[in-house]
mmJSON file of the N, C-alpha and C atoms, coordinates in Angstrom:
{"data_MODEL":{"atom_site":{
"group_PDB":["ATOM","ATOM","ATOM","ATOM","ATOM","ATOM","ATOM","ATOM","ATOM","ATOM","ATOM","ATOM","ATOM","ATOM","ATOM","ATOM","ATOM","ATOM","ATOM","ATOM","ATOM","ATOM","ATOM","ATOM","ATOM","ATOM","ATOM","ATOM","ATOM","ATOM","ATOM","ATOM","ATOM","ATOM","ATOM","ATOM","ATOM","ATOM","ATOM","ATOM","ATOM","ATOM","ATOM","ATOM","ATOM","ATOM","ATOM","ATOM","ATOM","ATOM","ATOM","ATOM","ATOM","ATOM","ATOM","ATOM","ATOM","ATOM","ATOM","ATOM","ATOM","ATOM","ATOM","ATOM","ATOM","ATOM","ATOM","ATOM","ATOM","ATOM","ATOM","ATOM","ATOM","ATOM","ATOM","ATOM","ATOM","ATOM","ATOM","ATOM","ATOM","ATOM","ATOM","ATOM","ATOM","ATOM","ATOM","ATOM","ATOM","ATOM","ATOM","ATOM","ATOM","ATOM","ATOM","ATOM","ATOM","ATOM","ATOM","ATOM","ATOM","ATOM","ATOM","ATOM","ATOM","ATOM","ATOM","ATOM","ATOM","ATOM","ATOM","ATOM","ATOM","ATOM","ATOM","ATOM","ATOM","ATOM","ATOM","ATOM","ATOM","ATOM","ATOM","ATOM","ATOM","ATOM","ATOM","ATOM","ATOM","ATOM","ATOM","ATOM","ATOM","ATOM","ATOM","ATOM","ATOM","ATOM","ATOM","ATOM","ATOM","ATOM","ATOM","ATOM","ATOM","ATOM","ATOM","ATOM","ATOM","ATOM","ATOM","ATOM","ATOM","ATOM","ATOM","ATOM","ATOM","ATOM","ATOM","ATOM","ATOM","ATOM","ATOM","ATOM","ATOM","ATOM","ATOM","ATOM","ATOM","ATOM","ATOM","ATOM","ATOM","ATOM","ATOM","ATOM","ATOM","ATOM","ATOM","ATOM","ATOM","ATOM","ATOM","ATOM","ATOM","ATOM","ATOM","ATOM","ATOM","ATOM","ATOM","ATOM","ATOM","ATOM","ATOM","ATOM","ATOM","ATOM","ATOM","ATOM","ATOM","ATOM","ATOM","ATOM","ATOM","ATOM","ATOM","ATOM","ATOM","ATOM","ATOM","ATOM","ATOM","ATOM","ATOM","ATOM","ATOM","ATOM","ATOM","ATOM","ATOM","ATOM","ATOM","ATOM","ATOM","ATOM","ATOM","ATOM","ATOM","ATOM","ATOM"],
"id":[1,2,3,4,5,6,7,8,9,10,11,12,13,14,15,16,17,18,19,20,21,22,23,24,25,26,27,28,29,30,31,32,33,34,35,36,37,38,39,40,41,42,43,44,45,46,47,48,49,50,51,52,53,54,55,56,57,58,59,60,61,62,63,64,65,66,67,68,69,70,71,72,73,74,75,76,77,78,79,80,81,82,83,84,85,86,87,88,89,90,91,92,93,94,95,96,97,98,99,100,101,102,103,104,105,106,107,108,109,110,111,112,113,114,115,116,117,118,119,120,121,122,123,124,125,126,127,128,129,130,131,132,133,134,135,136,137,138,139,140,141,142,143,144,145,146,147,148,149,150,151,152,153,154,155,156,157,158,159,160,161,162,163,164,165,166,167,168,169,170,171,172,173,174,175,176,177,178,179,180,181,182,183,184,185,186,187,188,189,190,191,192,193,194,195,196,197,198,199,200,201,202,203,204,205,206,207,208,209,210,211,212,213,214,215,216,217,218,219,220,221,222,223,224,225,226,227,228,229,230,231],
"type_symbol":["N","C","C","N","C","C","N","C","C","N","C","C","N","C","C","N","C","C","N","C","C","N","C","C","N","C","C","N","C","C","N","C","C","N","C","C","N","C","C","N","C","C","N","C","C","N","C","C","N","C","C","N","C","C","N","C","C","N","C","C","N","C","C","N","C","C","N","C","C","N","C","C","N","C","C","N","C","C","N","C","C","N","C","C","N","C","C","N","C","C","N","C","C","N","C","C","N","C","C","N","C","C","N","C","C","N","C","C","N","C","C","N","C","C","N","C","C","N","C","C","N","C","C","N","C","C","N","C","C","N","C","C","N","C","C","N","C","C","N","C","C","N","C","C","N","C","C","N","C","C","N","C","C","N","C","C","N","C","C","N","C","C","N","C","C","N","C","C","N","C","C","N","C","C","N","C","C","N","C","C","N","C","C","N","C","C","N","C","C","N","C","C","N","C","C","N","C","C","N","C","C","N","C","C","N","C","C","N","C","C","N","C","C","N","C","C","N","C","C","N","C","C","N","C","C","N","C","C","N","C","C"],
"label_atom_id":["N","CA","C","N","CA","C","N","CA","C","N","CA","C","N","CA","C","N","CA","C","N","CA","C","N","CA","C","N","CA","C","N","CA","C","N","CA","C","N","CA","C","N","CA","C","N","CA","C","N","CA","C","N","CA","C","N","CA","C","N","CA","C","N","CA","C","N","CA","C","N","CA","C","N","CA","C","N","CA","C","N","CA","C","N","CA","C","N","CA","C","N","CA","C","N","CA","C","N","CA","C","N","CA","C","N","CA","C","N","CA","C","N","CA","C","N","CA","C","N","CA","C","N","CA","C","N","CA","C","N","CA","C","N","CA","C","N","CA","C","N","CA","C","N","CA","C","N","CA","C","N","CA","C","N","CA","C","N","CA","C","N","CA","C","N","CA","C","N","CA","C","N","CA","C","N","CA","C","N","CA","C","N","CA","C","N","CA","C","N","CA","C","N","CA","C","N","CA","C","N","CA","C","N","CA","C","N","CA","C","N","CA","C","N","CA","C","N","CA","C","N","CA","C","N","CA","C","N","CA","C","N","CA","C","N","CA","C","N","CA","C","N","CA","C","N","CA","C","N","CA","C","N","CA","C","N","CA","C","N","CA","C","N","CA","C","N","CA","C"],
"label_alt_id":[null,null,null,null,null,null,null,null,null,null,null,null,null,null,null,null,null,null,null,null,null,null,null,null,null,null,null,null,null,null,null,null,null,null,null,null,null,null,null,null,null,null,null,null,null,null,null,null,null,null,null,null,null,null,null,null,null,null,null,null,null,null,null,null,null,null,null,null,null,null,null,null,null,null,null,null,null,null,null,null,null,null,null,null,null,null,null,null,null,null,null,null,null,null,null,null,null,null,null,null,null,null,null,null,null,null,null,null,null,null,null,null,null,null,null,null,null,null,null,null,null,null,null,null,null,null,null,null,null,null,null,null,null,null,null,null,null,null,null,null,null,null,null,null,null,null,null,null,null,null,null,null,null,null,null,null,null,null,null,null,null,null,null,null,null,null,null,null,null,null,null,null,null,null,null,null,null,null,null,null,null,null,null,null,null,null,null,null,null,null,null,null,null,null,null,null,null,null,null,null,null,null,null,null,null,null,null,null,null,null,null,null,null,null,null,null,null,null,null,null,null,null,null,null,null,null,null,null,null,null,null],
"label_comp_id":["MET","MET","MET","ARG","ARG","ARG","VAL","VAL","VAL","LEU","LEU","LEU","LEU","LEU","LEU","PHE","PHE","PHE","GLY","GLY","GLY","ILE","ILE","ILE","MET","MET","MET","LYS","LYS","LYS","GLU","GLU","GLU","ILE","ILE","ILE","ALA","ALA","ALA","ALA","ALA","ALA","ALA","ALA","ALA","GLY","GLY","GLY","THR","THR","THR","LEU","LEU","LEU","ASP","ASP","ASP","ILE","ILE","ILE","ALA","ALA","ALA","GLU","GLU","GLU","PRO","PRO","PRO","LEU","LEU","LEU","PRO","PRO","PRO","ASP","ASP","ASP","VAL","VAL","VAL","GLY","GLY","GLY","GLN","GLN","GLN","LEU","LEU","LEU","ARG","ARG","ARG","ALA","ALA","ALA","TRP","TRP","TRP","LEU","LEU","LEU","LEU","LEU","LEU","GLN","GLN","GLN","GLN","GLN","GLN","TYR","TYR","TYR","PRO","PRO","PRO","ALA","ALA","ALA","MET","MET","MET","LYS","LYS","LYS","HIS","HIS","HIS","LEU","LEU","LEU","ARG","ARG","ARG","SER","SER","SER","VAL","VAL","VAL","MET","MET","MET","VAL","VAL","VAL","ALA","ALA","ALA","VAL","VAL","VAL","ASN","ASN","ASN","ARG","ARG","ARG","ALA","ALA","ALA","TYR","TYR","TYR","ALA","ALA","ALA","PRO","PRO","PRO","ASP","ASP","ASP","GLY","GLY","GLY","GLN","GLN","GLN","PRO","PRO","PRO","LEU","LEU","LEU","ALA","ALA","ALA","PRO","PRO","PRO","GLY","GLY","GLY","ASP","ASP","ASP","GLU","GLU","GLU","ILE","ILE","ILE","ALA","ALA","ALA","ILE","ILE","ILE","ILE","ILE","ILE","PRO","PRO","PRO","PRO","PRO","PRO","LEU","LEU","LEU","SER","SER","SER","GLY","GLY","GLY","GLY","GLY","GLY"],
"label_asym_id":["A","A","A","A","A","A","A","A","A","A","A","A","A","A","A","A","A","A","A","A","A","A","A","A","A","A","A","A","A","A","A","A","A","A","A","A","A","A","A","A","A","A","A","A","A","A","A","A","A","A","A","A","A","A","A","A","A","A","A","A","A","A","A","A","A","A","A","A","A","A","A","A","A","A","A","A","A","A","A","A","A","A","A","A","A","A","A","A","A","A","A","A","A","A","A","A","A","A","A","A","A","A","A","A","A","A","A","A","A","A","A","A","A","A","A","A","A","A","A","A","A","A","A","A","A","A","A","A","A","A","A","A","A","A","A","A","A","A","A","A","A","A","A","A","A","A","A","A","A","A","A","A","A","A","A","A","A","A","A","A","A","A","A","A","A","A","A","A","A","A","A","A","A","A","A","A","A","A","A","A","A","A","A","A","A","A","A","A","A","A","A","A","A","A","A","A","A","A","A","A","A","A","A","A","A","A","A","A","A","A","A","A","A","A","A","A","A","A","A","A","A","A","A","A","A","A","A","A","A","A","A"],
"label_entity_id":["1","1","1","1","1","1","1","1","1","1","1","1","1","1","1","1","1","1","1","1","1","1","1","1","1","1","1","1","1","1","1","1","1","1","1","1","1","1","1","1","1","1","1","1","1","1","1","1","1","1","1","1","1","1","1","1","1","1","1","1","1","1","1","1","1","1","1","1","1","1","1","1","1","1","1","1","1","1","1","1","1","1","1","1","1","1","1","1","1","1","1","1","1","1","1","1","1","1","1","1","1","1","1","1","1","1","1","1","1","1","1","1","1","1","1","1","1","1","1","1","1","1","1","1","1","1","1","1","1","1","1","1","1","1","1","1","1","1","1","1","1","1","1","1","1","1","1","1","1","1","1","1","1","1","1","1","1","1","1","1","1","1","1","1","1","1","1","1","1","1","1","1","1","1","1","1","1","1","1","1","1","1","1","1","1","1","1","1","1","1","1","1","1","1","1","1","1","1","1","1","1","1","1","1","1","1","1","1","1","1","1","1","1","1","1","1","1","1","1","1","1","1","1","1","1","1","1","1","1","1","1"],
"label_seq_id":[1,1,1,2,2,2,3,3,3,4,4,4,5,5,5,6,6,6,7,7,7,8,8,8,9,9,9,10,10,10,11,11,11,12,12,12,13,13,13,14,14,14,15,15,15,16,16,16,17,17,17,18,18,18,19,19,19,20,20,20,21,21,21,22,22,22,23,23,23,24,24,24,25,25,25,26,26,26,27,27,27,28,28,28,29,29,29,30,30,30,31,31,31,32,32,32,33,33,33,34,34,34,35,35,35,36,36,36,37,37,37,38,38,38,39,39,39,40,40,40,41,41,41,42,42,42,43,43,43,44,44,44,45,45,45,46,46,46,47,47,47,48,48,48,49,49,49,50,50,50,51,51,51,52,52,52,53,53,53,54,54,54,55,55,55,56,56,56,57,57,57,58,58,58,59,59,59,60,60,60,61,61,61,62,62,62,63,63,63,64,64,64,65,65,65,66,66,66,67,67,67,68,68,68,69,69,69,70,70,70,71,71,71,72,72,72,73,73,73,74,74,74,75,75,75,76,76,76,77,77,77],
"pdbx_PDB_ins_code":[null,null,null,null,null,null,null,null,null,null,null,null,null,null,null,null,null,null,null,null,null,null,null,null,null,null,null,null,null,null,null,null,null,null,null,null,null,null,null,null,null,null,null,null,null,null,null,null,null,null,null,null,null,null,null,null,null,null,null,null,null,null,null,null,null,null,null,null,null,null,null,null,null,null,null,null,null,null,null,null,null,null,null,null,null,null,null,null,null,null,null,null,null,null,null,null,null,null,null,null,null,null,null,null,null,null,null,null,null,null,null,null,null,null,null,null,null,null,null,null,null,null,null,null,null,null,null,null,null,null,null,null,null,null,null,null,null,null,null,null,null,null,null,null,null,null,null,null,null,null,null,null,null,null,null,null,null,null,null,null,null,null,null,null,null,null,null,null,null,null,null,null,null,null,null,null,null,null,null,null,null,null,null,null,null,null,null,null,null,null,null,null,null,null,null,null,null,null,null,null,null,null,null,null,null,null,null,null,null,null,null,null,null,null,null,null,null,null,null,null,null,null,null,null,null,null,null,null,null,null,null],
"Cartn_x":[87.962,87.07,87.105,86.426,86.413,85.949,86.708,86.202,86.481,85.288,85.101,85.609,85.885,86.6,86.448,85.968,85.526,86.215,85.866,86.875,88.114,88.827,90.076,90.676,90.179,90.46,90.956,90.202,90.286,91.75,92.128,93.688,94.857,94.194,95.132,95.681,95.0,95.469,95.595,95.339,95.439,94.567,93.488,92.37,91.049,90.175,88.511,88.291,88.779,88.781,89.663,89.7,90.7,90.182,91.075,90.517,91.865,91.145,92.093,92.051,93.044,93.331,93.182,93.981,93.838,92.4,92.104,90.744,90.842,89.897,89.644,87.933,88.15,86.937,85.941,86.365,85.312,85.647,84.742,85.271,86.523,86.432,87.977,89.074,88.927,90.223,90.285,89.534,89.649,90.071,89.703,90.112,91.764,92.062,93.451,94.597,93.818,94.804,94.761,93.754,93.742,95.239,94.843,95.805,97.458,97.749,98.624,99.246,98.421,98.717,98.624,97.974,97.991,97.973,98.956,99.203,98.742,98.504,98.106,96.484,95.561,94.795,94.623,96.055,95.473,95.096,95.6,95.228,93.876,93.051,91.64,90.843,90.286,89.243,88.421,87.884,87.296,86.932,86.73,86.757,85.48,84.57,83.447,83.346,82.603,82.99,81.25,80.735,79.431,79.559,78.844,78.738,77.378,77.615,75.895,75.041,75.431,75.059,74.562,75.004,74.665,75.768,76.299,77.163,77.397,78.715,78.964,79.937,79.654,80.554,81.85,82.81,83.93,83.827,82.876,82.644,81.795,81.016,80.612,81.407,81.012,81.394,81.152,82.549,82.485,82.418,81.696,81.386,81.648,81.828,82.309,80.715,81.467,80.215,79.827,80.036,79.617,80.196,79.447,79.723,80.036,81.309,82.092,82.436,81.966,82.534,83.509,84.6,84.943,84.853,84.044,83.513,84.607,85.444,86.097,84.907,85.727,84.95,84.306,83.004,82.825,82.708,83.398,83.679,82.247,81.843,81.167,80.717,79.677,78.978,77.545],
"Cartn_y":[68.853,68.127,68.788,69.545,70.044,69.005,68.977,67.859,68.843,68.612,69.293,68.42,69.052,68.01,68.641,67.667,67.529,67.401,67.78,67.054,67.296,66.093,65.931,66.01,65.765,65.518,67.08,67.961,69.213,69.439,69.31,69.23,68.568,67.357,66.825,67.221,67.908,68.188,69.879,70.404,72.067,72.577,72.343,72.573,72.247,72.983,72.822,72.317,72.285,72.038,71.565,70.625,70.473,70.694,71.11,71.161,69.674,68.774,67.768,67.788,68.378,68.257,66.915,65.828,64.685,63.911,63.317,62.723,61.378,61.27,60.055,59.22,58.573,57.75,57.553,57.152,56.516,56.813,56.518,56.977,56.161,54.634,53.943,54.718,55.392,55.78,57.29,57.819,58.91,58.85,57.704,56.863,56.911,56.146,56.009,57.199,57.988,59.192,60.035,60.293,60.743,60.011,58.838,58.231,58.414,58.378,58.848,60.138,60.908,62.279,62.816,62.236,62.24,61.008,60.678,58.985,58.993,59.933,59.846,59.857,59.544,59.464,57.717,56.788,55.689,55.47,56.141,55.654,56.507,56.991,56.92,55.773,55.417,54.488,53.926,54.648,54.797,56.271,56.561,57.492,57.391,57.846,58.0,59.391,58.805,59.444,59.709,60.92,61.428,62.177,61.622,62.163,62.767,63.949,64.847,64.489,64.466,64.265,62.858,62.091,60.566,59.82,59.153,58.146,57.274,57.039,56.567,55.649,53.99,52.962,52.876,52.689,52.706,52.623,51.826,51.496,52.411,53.555,54.642,55.675,55.762,56.749,58.133,58.957,60.341,61.058,62.229,62.849,64.311,65.081,66.686,67.258,68.057,68.925,67.943,66.82,66.175,67.054,66.995,67.771,66.393,66.587,65.087,65.957,65.066,65.354,64.228,64.452,63.611,63.704,62.561,62.85,61.461,62.248,61.223,60.583,59.826,58.98,60.479,60.157,61.2,61.054,61.815,61.153,62.277,62.076,62.751,61.338,61.898,60.974,60.945],
"Cartn_z":[123.442,124.404,125.873,126.351,127.901,128.652,129.815,130.998,131.994,133.002,134.226,135.496,136.329,137.489,138.795,139.626,141.085,142.022,143.116,144.31,144.39,144.646,145.121,143.403,142.109,140.976,140.765,141.386,141.08,141.49,142.739,143.616,142.607,142.13,141.62,140.368,139.555,138.149,137.945,139.317,139.382,138.555,138.523,137.646,137.734,137.423,137.656,135.934,135.073,133.693,132.959,132.03,130.974,129.761,128.818,127.713,127.22,126.337,125.659,124.255,123.721,121.806,121.519,121.97,121.13,121.38,120.455,120.298,121.262,121.964,123.074,122.332,122.232,121.312,122.474,123.822,124.65,126.112,126.823,128.256,128.99,128.579,128.939,128.359,127.287,126.499,127.566,127.811,128.623,130.017,130.527,131.665,131.815,130.735,130.8,130.389,129.745,129.488,130.533,131.519,132.827,133.741,134.002,134.519,134.077,132.75,132.305,132.379,132.34,132.716,134.154,134.949,136.53,137.347,137.667,138.191,139.349,140.101,141.698,141.671,140.472,140.466,141.059,140.784,140.58,142.255,143.218,144.481,145.122,143.981,144.358,144.156,145.279,145.177,144.16,143.762,142.385,141.831,140.671,139.909,138.601,139.046,138.143,137.132,135.679,134.634,134.191,133.944,133.985,132.41,131.508,130.205,130.165,129.48,129.438,131.03,132.248,133.362,133.723,133.17,133.31,133.683,134.666,134.673,133.673,133.055,131.831,132.205,131.533,131.607,130.487,130.717,129.714,128.368,127.99,126.657,125.737,126.376,126.072,125.024,123.994,122.836,123.306,123.059,123.359,122.001,122.115,120.722,121.113,120.32,120.204,120.665,121.691,122.393,123.758,124.131,125.03,126.388,127.251,128.744,129.509,129.745,130.627,131.805,133.169,134.278,134.858,135.768,136.215,138.091,138.683,139.971,140.723,141.875,142.423,143.556,144.353,145.533,146.355,146.692,147.635,149.127,149.777,151.516,152.13,153.338,154.03,155.089,155.866,157.006,156.988],
"occupancy":[1.0,1.0,1.0,1.0,1.0,1.0,1.0,1.0,1.0,1.0,1.0,1.0,1.0,1.0,1.0,1.0,1.0,1.0,1.0,1.0,1.0,1.0,1.0,1.0,1.0,1.0,1.0,1.0,1.0,1.0,1.0,1.0,1.0,1.0,1.0,1.0,1.0,1.0,1.0,1.0,1.0,1.0,1.0,1.0,1.0,1.0,1.0,1.0,1.0,1.0,1.0,1.0,1.0,1.0,1.0,1.0,1.0,1.0,1.0,1.0,1.0,1.0,1.0,1.0,1.0,1.0,1.0,1.0,1.0,1.0,1.0,1.0,1.0,1.0,1.0,1.0,1.0,1.0,1.0,1.0,1.0,1.0,1.0,1.0,1.0,1.0,1.0,1.0,1.0,1.0,1.0,1.0,1.0,1.0,1.0,1.0,1.0,1.0,1.0,1.0,1.0,1.0,1.0,1.0,1.0,1.0,1.0,1.0,1.0,1.0,1.0,1.0,1.0,1.0,1.0,1.0,1.0,1.0,1.0,1.0,1.0,1.0,1.0,1.0,1.0,1.0,1.0,1.0,1.0,1.0,1.0,1.0,1.0,1.0,1.0,1.0,1.0,1.0,1.0,1.0,1.0,1.0,1.0,1.0,1.0,1.0,1.0,1.0,1.0,1.0,1.0,1.0,1.0,1.0,1.0,1.0,1.0,1.0,1.0,1.0,1.0,1.0,1.0,1.0,1.0,1.0,1.0,1.0,1.0,1.0,1.0,1.0,1.0,1.0,1.0,1.0,1.0,1.0,1.0,1.0,1.0,1.0,1.0,1.0,1.0,1.0,1.0,1.0,1.0,1.0,1.0,1.0,1.0,1.0,1.0,1.0,1.0,1.0,1.0,1.0,1.0,1.0,1.0,1.0,1.0,1.0,1.0,1.0,1.0,1.0,1.0,1.0,1.0,1.0,1.0,1.0,1.0,1.0,1.0,1.0,1.0,1.0,1.0,1.0,1.0,1.0,1.0,1.0,1.0,1.0,1.0],
"B_iso_or_equiv":[0.0,0.0,0.0,0.0,0.0,0.0,0.0,0.0,0.0,0.0,0.0,0.0,0.0,0.0,0.0,0.0,0.0,0.0,0.0,0.0,0.0,0.0,0.0,0.0,0.0,0.0,0.0,0.0,0.0,0.0,0.0,0.0,0.0,0.0,0.0,0.0,0.0,0.0,0.0,0.0,0.0,0.0,0.0,0.0,0.0,0.0,0.0,0.0,0.0,0.0,0.0,0.0,0.0,0.0,0.0,0.0,0.0,0.0,0.0,0.0,0.0,0.0,0.0,0.0,0.0,0.0,0.0,0.0,0.0,0.0,0.0,0.0,0.0,0.0,0.0,0.0,0.0,0.0,0.0,0.0,0.0,0.0,0.0,0.0,0.0,0.0,0.0,0.0,0.0,0.0,0.0,0.0,0.0,0.0,0.0,0.0,0.0,0.0,0.0,0.0,0.0,0.0,0.0,0.0,0.0,0.0,0.0,0.0,0.0,0.0,0.0,0.0,0.0,0.0,0.0,0.0,0.0,0.0,0.0,0.0,0.0,0.0,0.0,0.0,0.0,0.0,0.0,0.0,0.0,0.0,0.0,0.0,0.0,0.0,0.0,0.0,0.0,0.0,0.0,0.0,0.0,0.0,0.0,0.0,0.0,0.0,0.0,0.0,0.0,0.0,0.0,0.0,0.0,0.0,0.0,0.0,0.0,0.0,0.0,0.0,0.0,0.0,0.0,0.0,0.0,0.0,0.0,0.0,0.0,0.0,0.0,0.0,0.0,0.0,0.0,0.0,0.0,0.0,0.0,0.0,0.0,0.0,0.0,0.0,0.0,0.0,0.0,0.0,0.0,0.0,0.0,0.0,0.0,0.0,0.0,0.0,0.0,0.0,0.0,0.0,0.0,0.0,0.0,0.0,0.0,0.0,0.0,0.0,0.0,0.0,0.0,0.0,0.0,0.0,0.0,0.0,0.0,0.0,0.0,0.0,0.0,0.0,0.0,0.0,0.0,0.0,0.0,0.0,0.0,0.0,0.0],
"pdbx_formal_charge":[null,null,null,null,null,null,null,null,null,null,null,null,null,null,null,null,null,null,null,null,null,null,null,null,null,null,null,null,null,null,null,null,null,null,null,null,null,null,null,null,null,null,null,null,null,null,null,null,null,null,null,null,null,null,null,null,null,null,null,null,null,null,null,null,null,null,null,null,null,null,null,null,null,null,null,null,null,null,null,null,null,null,null,null,null,null,null,null,null,null,null,null,null,null,null,null,null,null,null,null,null,null,null,null,null,null,null,null,null,null,null,null,null,null,null,null,null,null,null,null,null,null,null,null,null,null,null,null,null,null,null,null,null,null,null,null,null,null,null,null,null,null,null,null,null,null,null,null,null,null,null,null,null,null,null,null,null,null,null,null,null,null,null,null,null,null,null,null,null,null,null,null,null,null,null,null,null,null,null,null,null,null,null,null,null,null,null,null,null,null,null,null,null,null,null,null,null,null,null,null,null,null,null,null,null,null,null,null,null,null,null,null,null,null,null,null,null,null,null,null,null,null,null,null,null,null,null,null,null,null,null],
"auth_seq_id":[1,1,1,2,2,2,3,3,3,4,4,4,5,5,5,6,6,6,7,7,7,8,8,8,9,9,9,10,10,10,11,11,11,12,12,12,13,13,13,14,14,14,15,15,15,16,16,16,17,17,17,18,18,18,19,19,19,20,20,20,21,21,21,22,22,22,23,23,23,24,24,24,25,25,25,26,26,26,27,27,27,28,28,28,29,29,29,30,30,30,31,31,31,32,32,32,33,33,33,34,34,34,35,35,35,36,36,36,37,37,37,38,38,38,39,39,39,40,40,40,41,41,41,42,42,42,43,43,43,44,44,44,45,45,45,46,46,46,47,47,47,48,48,48,49,49,49,50,50,50,51,51,51,52,52,52,53,53,53,54,54,54,55,55,55,56,56,56,57,57,57,58,58,58,59,59,59,60,60,60,61,61,61,62,62,62,63,63,63,64,64,64,65,65,65,66,66,66,67,67,67,68,68,68,69,69,69,70,70,70,71,71,71,72,72,72,73,73,73,74,74,74,75,75,75,76,76,76,77,77,77],
"auth_comp_id":["MET","MET","MET","ARG","ARG","ARG","VAL","VAL","VAL","LEU","LEU","LEU","LEU","LEU","LEU","PHE","PHE","PHE","GLY","GLY","GLY","ILE","ILE","ILE","MET","MET","MET","LYS","LYS","LYS","GLU","GLU","GLU","ILE","ILE","ILE","ALA","ALA","ALA","ALA","ALA","ALA","ALA","ALA","ALA","GLY","GLY","GLY","THR","THR","THR","LEU","LEU","LEU","ASP","ASP","ASP","ILE","ILE","ILE","ALA","ALA","ALA","GLU","GLU","GLU","PRO","PRO","PRO","LEU","LEU","LEU","PRO","PRO","PRO","ASP","ASP","ASP","VAL","VAL","VAL","GLY","GLY","GLY","GLN","GLN","GLN","LEU","LEU","LEU","ARG","ARG","ARG","ALA","ALA","ALA","TRP","TRP","TRP","LEU","LEU","LEU","LEU","LEU","LEU","GLN","GLN","GLN","GLN","GLN","GLN","TYR","TYR","TYR","PRO","PRO","PRO","ALA","ALA","ALA","MET","MET","MET","LYS","LYS","LYS","HIS","HIS","HIS","LEU","LEU","LEU","ARG","ARG","ARG","SER","SER","SER","VAL","VAL","VAL","MET","MET","MET","VAL","VAL","VAL","ALA","ALA","ALA","VAL","VAL","VAL","ASN","ASN","ASN","ARG","ARG","ARG","ALA","ALA","ALA","TYR","TYR","TYR","ALA","ALA","ALA","PRO","PRO","PRO","ASP","ASP","ASP","GLY","GLY","GLY","GLN","GLN","GLN","PRO","PRO","PRO","LEU","LEU","LEU","ALA","ALA","ALA","PRO","PRO","PRO","GLY","GLY","GLY","ASP","ASP","ASP","GLU","GLU","GLU","ILE","ILE","ILE","ALA","ALA","ALA","ILE","ILE","ILE","ILE","ILE","ILE","PRO","PRO","PRO","PRO","PRO","PRO","LEU","LEU","LEU","SER","SER","SER","GLY","GLY","GLY","GLY","GLY","GLY"],
"auth_asym_id":["A","A","A","A","A","A","A","A","A","A","A","A","A","A","A","A","A","A","A","A","A","A","A","A","A","A","A","A","A","A","A","A","A","A","A","A","A","A","A","A","A","A","A","A","A","A","A","A","A","A","A","A","A","A","A","A","A","A","A","A","A","A","A","A","A","A","A","A","A","A","A","A","A","A","A","A","A","A","A","A","A","A","A","A","A","A","A","A","A","A","A","A","A","A","A","A","A","A","A","A","A","A","A","A","A","A","A","A","A","A","A","A","A","A","A","A","A","A","A","A","A","A","A","A","A","A","A","A","A","A","A","A","A","A","A","A","A","A","A","A","A","A","A","A","A","A","A","A","A","A","A","A","A","A","A","A","A","A","A","A","A","A","A","A","A","A","A","A","A","A","A","A","A","A","A","A","A","A","A","A","A","A","A","A","A","A","A","A","A","A","A","A","A","A","A","A","A","A","A","A","A","A","A","A","A","A","A","A","A","A","A","A","A","A","A","A","A","A","A","A","A","A","A","A","A","A","A","A","A","A","A"],
"auth_atom_id":["N","CA","C","N","CA","C","N","CA","C","N","CA","C","N","CA","C","N","CA","C","N","CA","C","N","CA","C","N","CA","C","N","CA","C","N","CA","C","N","CA","C","N","CA","C","N","CA","C","N","CA","C","N","CA","C","N","CA","C","N","CA","C","N","CA","C","N","CA","C","N","CA","C","N","CA","C","N","CA","C","N","CA","C","N","CA","C","N","CA","C","N","CA","C","N","CA","C","N","CA","C","N","CA","C","N","CA","C","N","CA","C","N","CA","C","N","CA","C","N","CA","C","N","CA","C","N","CA","C","N","CA","C","N","CA","C","N","CA","C","N","CA","C","N","CA","C","N","CA","C","N","CA","C","N","CA","C","N","CA","C","N","CA","C","N","CA","C","N","CA","C","N","CA","C","N","CA","C","N","CA","C","N","CA","C","N","CA","C","N","CA","C","N","CA","C","N","CA","C","N","CA","C","N","CA","C","N","CA","C","N","CA","C","N","CA","C","N","CA","C","N","CA","C","N","CA","C","N","CA","C","N","CA","C","N","CA","C","N","CA","C","N","CA","C","N","CA","C","N","CA","C","N","CA","C","N","CA","C","N","CA","C","N","CA","C","N","CA","C"],
"pdbx_PDB_model_num":[1,1,1,1,1,1,1,1,1,1,1,1,1,1,1,1,1,1,1,1,1,1,1,1,1,1,1,1,1,1,1,1,1,1,1,1,1,1,1,1,1,1,1,1,1,1,1,1,1,1,1,1,1,1,1,1,1,1,1,1,1,1,1,1,1,1,1,1,1,1,1,1,1,1,1,1,1,1,1,1,1,1,1,1,1,1,1,1,1,1,1,1,1,1,1,1,1,1,1,1,1,1,1,1,1,1,1,1,1,1,1,1,1,1,1,1,1,1,1,1,1,1,1,1,1,1,1,1,1,1,1,1,1,1,1,1,1,1,1,1,1,1,1,1,1,1,1,1,1,1,1,1,1,1,1,1,1,1,1,1,1,1,1,1,1,1,1,1,1,1,1,1,1,1,1,1,1,1,1,1,1,1,1,1,1,1,1,1,1,1,1,1,1,1,1,1,1,1,1,1,1,1,1,1,1,1,1,1,1,1,1,1,1,1,1,1,1,1,1,1,1,1,1,1,1,1,1,1,1,1,1]
}}}
């Protein structure tokens, strides 16, 4: 599973993409895996997950070939 990272998530993981070998059945499991691997994520206000270019709830299933993106809180004014 390939996961694209943006913003501060890129800095936290020190990478623009992650290749995750273990099977993660849904967005919630992916989120839990990311928090375990990158504890600094818990300090972020909110982190959105997009699957195939649409925001996805934790219960959304993940399938091989899905385009997954982790989008941290946006800043700006």
